[in-house]
N, C-alpha and C positions, 0 to 999 in steps of 0.2 A: 768675826772671830770664830775659830773652830774649836773652842774648848780650851784654848791656851790663854794664859795671861790672867789678869785680875779684872773682875767685873767692876764697873763704876759703882760708887757708893750712892746711897739715896741722896745725900747732900750734893754730890756732883750733878746728878740727874736733875734734882730740883732747881739748883742754881742756874744750870744751863737752860732748862726749860723756861724758867721765869724770865731770863734775859731775852731769849728768842721770842717768847710770847709778847713781851713788851715791845720789841722792835716790830713784830708783825702787826700788832694792834695799831701802831702808828701809821702803817702803810708806807713807810719810807724805805724799806729794804725788802728784797725778795726773800722768800723762805729758803733757808739753807738745807743742804743734805746733812744729816746727822749720823755719826758713826761712833761706836765705842772703840777705844784703842786697847791694845794688850796691856798698857800701863794703868788701866782703870780711869782713863780720862774720857771726855766727850769731845769729839772733833766736829766742828761745823764748817761746811764748805759752801762758798758762793762762787760758782763758776761764772766767768764773765767773758765778753768778746775777746779781750786781749790779756787774759790772765785769770787769777783766782785769788780770793780772799779766804783765809782760814782763821778760825778762832778755836783754840784748844783750851777747854776748861779743865783745870788740873784735878787730880784725884781727890784732893781735899775739899774741892768746891770753893776755893778761896780766890784763885787767880785765873785770868784768861790771857793767853798769849796770842796776840794778833799778828798776822803776817799777810802782806799783799805782795804778789809776784806777778810779773808779766808773762806772756806766753813763751818767752825765751828762757824762763826759769830764773830770771834775775829778780832779786829782792827789791821791791819798790819802797816798802815801809814795814816796820815792825814796832810793836808796842807790848807792854806788859801792864795790865790793868786789874783792878779788883773785879772779880767775876760778876758781881752784882751792879757794877757801874755802867748802867745802860747808856748814860749820856756819852761816856768815853767810847763805848762800842759803836753807838750811833754815829758819832763824829768820824771815827776811823772808817767805818763803812761808807759814809757819804763822800768823804774825801777820795777814797780809793775807787769806789764805784764810778765816780765821775771821770777819773783818769784812765781806768781800765776798760770802760765800755766803748771808748772811741778807739778804733783801730788806726795805727799810724799810716 
């Protein structure tokens, strides 16, 4: 961001950080790249061999919007979960990491 937009709230930062830390502590997922968005959200990106997984933690710190797309930009799967539901995030990542790490 270059000074434009809304800064993420403490609740959004804390919820995203807590979820990412929990995943990293388990050792089941790579560490994502993290970015603030102009809308005050936190975007986590996991680049993979044949695509990308993203999690966008909303500005209220309540929801996480999950997207998996292949290298052609086609949506593979999407989900909307509670931001603190590490189990749902873990399952989404595991399912999509397995399918997007293998090149066709």
